[in-house]
KENUVEX-332786 format. One line per 2 residues: number of its first residue (from 1); their letters; for each residue z, y, x of C-alpha. Coordinates in Angstrom, 2 decimals. Each point is the difference from the previous one (the first is absolute). Layout:
NUM> A> Z Y X; ...
This chain:
1> XX> 2.27 -7.06 -26.12; 3.62 -0.98 -0.11
3> XX> 1.23 3.19 1.19; -2.23 1.83 -2.38
5> XX> 1.77 -2.08 -2.61; 3.44 0.64 0.96
7> XX> -0.70 3.58 -0.23; -1.44 -0.06 -3.58
9> XX> 3.37 -1.97 -0.85; 1.86 2.75 1.76
11> XX> -1.91 2.41 -2.45; 1.33 -1.74 -3.11
13> XX> -2.90 -2.05 -0.83; 0.45 -3.35 -1.65
15> XX> -2.01 -3.32 1.27; -2.92 0.29 -2.20
17> XX> -0.56 3.77 0.85; 0.47 -0.77 3.84
19> XX> -2.77 -2.69 -0.22; -2.07 2.41 -1.67
21> XX> 0.52 2.62 2.72; -0.89 -2.38 2.75
23> XX> -3.35 -0.84 -1.75; -0.72 3.91 -0.04
25> XX> 1.27 0.36 3.43; -2.37 -2.90 1.42
27> XX> -2.83 1.39 -1.64; 0.61 3.40 1.52
29> XX> 0.18 -1.34 3.26; -3.08 -2.49 -0.40
31> XX> -2.13 0.75 -3.01; -1.94 -3.27 0.53
33> XX> 3.15 -2.14 -0.02; -0.10 -2.86 -2.53
35> XX> 3.34 0.29 -2.10; -0.58 -3.64 -1.21
37> XX> 0.07 -1.34 3.49; 2.92 2.28 0.84
39> XX> 1.98 -0.90 -2.94; 2.52 -2.68 1.43
41> XX> 0.34 1.94 3.01; 1.28 2.94 -1.81
43> XX> 2.14 -1.90 -2.63; 1.81 -1.43 3.41
45> XX> 0.74 3.49 1.37; 1.37 1.23 -3.47
47> XX> 2.44 -3.17 -0.12; 0.91 0.59 3.70
49> XX> 0.58 4.03 -0.60; 2.00 -0.96 -3.16
51> XX> 2.44 -2.11 1.96; 0.38 2.51 2.64
53> XX> -0.02 3.82 -0.21; -0.50 2.62 2.36
55> XX> 2.79 0.32 3.02; 0.85 3.69 0.81
57> XX> 0.85 0.57 3.85; 1.36 3.36 0.50
59> XX> -0.39 -0.37 3.73; 0.05 -2.53 2.84
61> XX> 3.04 0.34 2.08; -0.12 -0.25 3.65
63> XX> 3.19 -0.86 2.25; 0.90 1.32 3.49
65> XX> -0.38 -3.60 1.39; -3.58 -0.12 -1.11
67> XX> -0.56 3.54 1.41; 1.46 -1.01 3.42
69> XX> -2.20 -3.29 0.14; -3.35 2.22 -0.50
71> XX> 1.22 2.62 2.33; -0.04 -2.36 2.55
73> XX> -3.74 -0.82 -0.14; -1.92 1.51 2.83
75> XX> -2.71 2.23 -1.85; 0.11 2.31 -3.02
77> XX> -2.90 -1.78 -1.40; 1.88 -3.32 0.09
79> XX> 3.11 1.54 -1.57; -1.90 1.44 -2.74
81> XX> -1.91 -3.15 -0.85; 3.37 -1.92 0.19
83> XX> 1.75 2.23 -2.34; -3.01 -0.08 -2.45
85> XX> 0.42 -4.02 0.08; 3.73 0.57 -0.61
87> XX> -0.45 2.31 -3.06; -2.51 -2.35 -1.19
89> XX> 2.08 -3.21 0.20; 3.15 1.52 -1.12
91> XX> -1.85 1.17 -3.40; -1.10 -3.19 -0.57
93> XX> 3.53 -1.48 0.53; 1.24 2.81 -2.51
95> XX> -2.42 -1.40 -2.73; 0.51 -3.69 0.78
97> XX> 3.52 -1.29 1.37; -1.89 -3.11 1.17
99> XX> -2.43 1.78 2.34; 1.90 -0.38 3.39
101> XX> -1.65 2.94 1.85; -3.72 -1.01 -0.78
103> XX> -2.66 2.53 -0.75; -3.50 -0.75 -0.84
105> XX> -1.56 3.46 0.77; -2.97 -0.51 2.39
107> XX> 0.32 1.68 3.23; -2.73 2.59 -0.52
109> XX> 2.13 1.43 -2.94; 3.47 -0.29 2.13
111> XX> -1.90 2.14 2.53; -1.11 2.41 -2.88
113> XX> 3.49 0.34 -1.16; 1.11 0.51 3.25
115> XX> -2.08 2.76 0.73; -1.86 -1.74 2.82
117> XX> -3.55 -0.08 0.77; -1.05 -3.29 1.97
119> XX> -3.30 -1.97 0.18; 0.21 -3.43 -1.61
121> XX> 0.42 -1.67 3.26; 2.88 2.38 0.93
123> XX> 1.89 -0.48 -3.34; -0.09 -3.87 0.62
125> XX> 0.94 0.34 3.62; 2.83 2.20 -1.34
127> XX> 1.25 -2.70 -2.46; -0.07 -2.44 2.69
129> XX> 2.20 2.31 2.32; 2.49 0.29 -2.78
131> XX> 0.06 -3.90 -0.44; 0.49 -0.65 3.78
133> XX> 2.74 2.67 -0.03; 1.76 -1.79 -3.00
135> XX> -0.24 2.68 -2.32; -2.37 -1.75 -2.38
137> XX> -0.56 -3.43 -0.67; -3.54 -1.03 -0.63
139> XX> -1.17 -2.49 -2.71; -0.75 -3.57 1.45
141> XX> -3.50 0.24 -1.93; -2.25 1.93 2.23
143> XX> -1.93 1.79 -2.57; 3.16 1.00 -1.98
145> XX> 0.79 3.52 0.24; 3.78 -0.69 -1.19
147> XX> 2.73 1.24 2.55; 3.79 -0.31 0.09
149> XX> 1.99 2.67 1.34; 2.88 -1.41 2.14
151> XX> 2.46 2.56 0.39; 0.54 1.37 -3.63
153> XX> 3.63 0.98 -0.67; 1.01 0.08 -3.54
155> XX> 3.75 0.56 0.69; 0.21 3.29 2.06
157> XX> 0.22 3.45 -1.56; -3.20 1.78 -0.67
159> XX> -0.48 2.70 2.75; -3.69 0.67 -1.31
161> XX> -1.21 -0.16 -3.65; -3.97 -0.46 -0.18
163> XX> -1.26 1.07 -3.46; -3.40 0.79 1.26
165> XX> -2.42 -2.42 1.53; -2.41 2.41 1.46
167> XX> 0.13 0.63 3.94; 3.14 -2.55 0.41
169> XX> -0.14 0.27 3.75; 0.03 3.64 -0.25
171> XX> 3.26 -0.21 -2.00; 1.48 -2.41 2.38
173> XX> -0.96 2.11 3.21; 1.62 3.14 -2.00
175> XX> 3.28 -1.96 -0.53; 0.27 -0.70 3.52
177> XX> -0.58 3.60 0.84; -3.60 0.41 0.95
179> XX> -1.71 3.33 -1.18; -1.22 -0.66 -3.47
181> XX> 0.59 1.75 -3.27; -0.12 -0.86 -3.68
183> XX> -2.62 2.23 -1.88; 1.48 2.50 -2.27
185> XX> -2.78 -0.54 -2.61; -1.05 -3.91 0.02
187> XX> 3.07 -1.40 1.80; -2.22 -1.84 2.73
189> XX> 1.47 -0.26 3.52; -2.36 1.56 2.72
191> XX> 0.55 0.96 3.70; 1.43 3.31 0.27
193> XX> -2.38 2.48 1.67; 2.38 3.11 -0.23
195> XX> 3.39 0.98 -0.44; -0.81 1.86 -3.14
197> XX> -2.42 -2.42 -1.52; 0.95 -0.96 -3.49
199> XX> -3.32 -1.98 -1.28; -2.28 -2.69 0.93
201> XX> -3.56 1.00 0.83; -1.17 -0.84 -3.35
203> XX> 2.54 1.80 -1.91; -0.09 3.02 2.09
205> XX> -3.70 0.51 -0.82; 0.73 0.26 -3.62
207> XX> 2.67 2.58 0.20; -1.34 3.53 -0.78
209> XX> 1.03 2.92 2.34; 1.67 -2.69 2.46
211> XX> 1.23 1.43 3.17; -1.45 -0.97 3.17
213> XX> 3.44 -1.46 1.28; 0.07 -2.38 -3.05
215> XX> -3.36 -1.63 1.17; 0.23 -2.93 2.34
217> XX> -1.90 0.73 3.33; -2.72 -2.24 0.74
């Protein structure tokens, strides 16, 4: 609700109007919600949002030092997950100067952003493997999803600028020379299946009179 309140403030609404908008949003999300019981919570969210507006992040800068450290990892899957953790942590650092490399994104979502499909057991095994290598630091609380990325470089020059959080792992692999492409239509980065390929499989299906060579090979 706090994010929604910030968006309403950014659109020019005053506090009273934002508070009313939150009521409307709550009812749309849950028609059975009791507005009286939610009143104090929504009041607090409006006050928090009024003190801190939206933060615009044009891109997440990745340095050569960070690229080199991830490149040394033994498998593509590990590289993709580590890069996803890095992007998440650097984003949180950009919106909170006291964050110090931490991210509270669950490993399931980290893997999803990385474009990696793993079982729940393998996800946590991967997180443990990265921690054993010193790439990340786990929270001392066993059931806490917070992770601190240990190799963040805020001083180096950006060699890669991330402005799309989809398929982060593919973006990293494309940067280091693997066969990937950015779809001409939707911009997502996918494996390159042919030299003439320009689109991802989803977008290729939407293009009328598409040439055979534009379609990714299965």
